N, C-alpha and C positions, 0 to 999 in steps of 0.2 A: 719644209723649213730648211734653210741653209745652215750648214755647219760652218760657222763664220769666224772662229777664232782658234788659237792654239789650245785653249781650254777644252774645246769639243773634239779635237783631233785625238784619236786613240794613241796611247803611248806605244812606242816601238819597243815591245818587250817579247819575251818568250824565246823559243827556238829560232834558228835561222829561217826555217820554212814559215813559222808563224809571223815573224817580222816582215818577211817578203810578202806574205799574203795580206797583211795589214797595209803595207805600202801600196800594193797593187790596187786594193779596194779603195784606199783614199785617193789615189791618182784618178781612178775612174770617176769617183764622186766629184772631185774638183773639176775634171774635164767636163762633166755634165753641167756643173754650175756655170762654168765659163760659157758653154754652149747656150744655155738659157739666157745668160746676160748679154750675149752678142747676137741674139736672134738666130741661133743655130749656126754660129760662125758665118753670118752673112758677110760676103766679101765687101771690102771697102773700096768704093769707086773714087771718092774724093776724100782727102785727109781732113779738110776743114771741119766737117761735122763730128769728127772723132771725139769721144768724151771718155773720161775716166770710168773705170769700173766702180760699182758701188763698194762701199767700205766692207760689207760682209764678204763679197767675192774676193776683193783684194786681200783681205785677212786670210781667207782660205788658201789662196795661192801662196801667200807668205808662209803660212803654217806648213803647207806641203813641201815648200822649199827646205824648211827646217827639218822635216822628216826625212827628206832625201839625203841631206847632209848627215843626219844621224845614222841612217842606214850605211852610208859609205864609211863612217867612222867605226861602227860596230862590226861590219862584215869585212872591211877592207875595200879599197877602191876597185881592185880587179874583180873580186868576187861580186861586188854590188853591180858592176857594169855587166858582168857575164850573166848574172841571175836576173837583173832588173834593167837591162839596157834600154828596152823600149819605154819603160816607165820613166827612166831618167831623161830620155829625150823628150818625152811628153811634158815632164815637169819643166825642163828648160824652155820648151815652146810656150807653156803657160806663163812662165815668169817673163819671157821676152815680150809677149803680147801685152801683159799688164804694165810692164815698165815702159814700153814704147808709147802706150796711150798716156801714161802719166807724164812722160817726158814731153810729148806734144802739147798736152794741156798745161804743162808747167813752163811752156815757152822755151823749150830746148829741143826742137825737132832733130838737129844733127846728132845728138846723143842717142835718141831713139833709133835713128837710122843706123848708126854704128852697131847698136845691139842686135838689130835684125840681121845685118850683114854677118856679124859674128855667129849668130845662131845658124844661118843657112850654110855658113862655111863648115860648121861642126856637124850639122845634121841636114844635108842637102835634100833628102827625101824621107818621107815617112816609111816606116817598116811594117806598119800595121794599118788596116783599113780604118780603125777608129781614130787614128791620128790625122788622116787626110784632111778633114775639115779645118783643123787647127793650122796645119801647114798652109793650106790655101788662104786662110784668113791672114796669117802672118805675111805671106807673100803679097797679098793684096795691100796690106798696110805699107810694106816696103815699096811696092810699085807706085802707090799714091804719093809717098814721100819723095820718090825719085822725080815724079811728075811735078810736084810742088817745088822741089829744089830747082828744076830746070826753069820753071816759070819765074821763080824768085831771081834767078841769075839774069834773066832778061830785064827785069825791073832794076836790078843792081847796075847793069850797064847804063841804063837810062839815068839812074840816080847820079852816077859818077859824071856822066856827061853834063847834067844840069849843074852839078857842083862846080865843075871846071868852068862852066859858063857864068858862074856867079848867081845862078837861079836857085837860091836856097829853099824857097817855098815849094818849088816844083820837085827839088831833090827830096825834101822832107816827105812830100806826098808819096813818092816812090818807095822810100824806106819804110813808111807806114804800111804800104801794100805788101812789101816783102815780109814784114813782121806778121801780117795777117795770114799770108800764104804759108810761110815757112819760118815760124817764130824761132829766134835764137838770141842769145845774150849780146853778141856783137852788134847785131842790128838794133837791139833795144838800146844799147849804149849810144849808138850813132844817132838815134832819134832824140835822145836826151840832150846830146851836144848841140844838135841843130835847133832844137826847141829853145835852148838857153842862149843861142847865139843871136846877136842883133840882126834884124832883117834889113 
């Protein structure tokens, strides 16, 4: 059974060593939950089928993020990073994966892309073996987004050419394809404008 909410997360209490042990245990638990939810962090080859995590898993990731923040507050940032640096990186990786999936399904792929880039800038490589599947998974999402963005750029060039030629129906078709491949608010707004314009 999944530990799915803040109510089921053990409170971060006790001595420093007890708080750290609780945080380490919870990080391992949520990492396992995410692994189960993603078919053992099966790498993403195409971004289009990507879906949001289930509510219980998302809630567990959110709860763990809160616990990580609480650890940093109670122990101090430097102590927390020294004592729990690997766990902190794992938590960031879990949060990034969850948010990138949510951003893509929420029709804002560029924001998810930025979050993944920021994660790898901060944590370029895993420091422990149990982190490797999560890092590979996040890298595969980033690479799939890169590929989708490049494909969308090709459609954008065609869409602009059609617009310049006054071919609104053809341009609209290209913008819809961009939105399918690499959804984002700017393209969504452009589609609405073209749909409302007289043909």
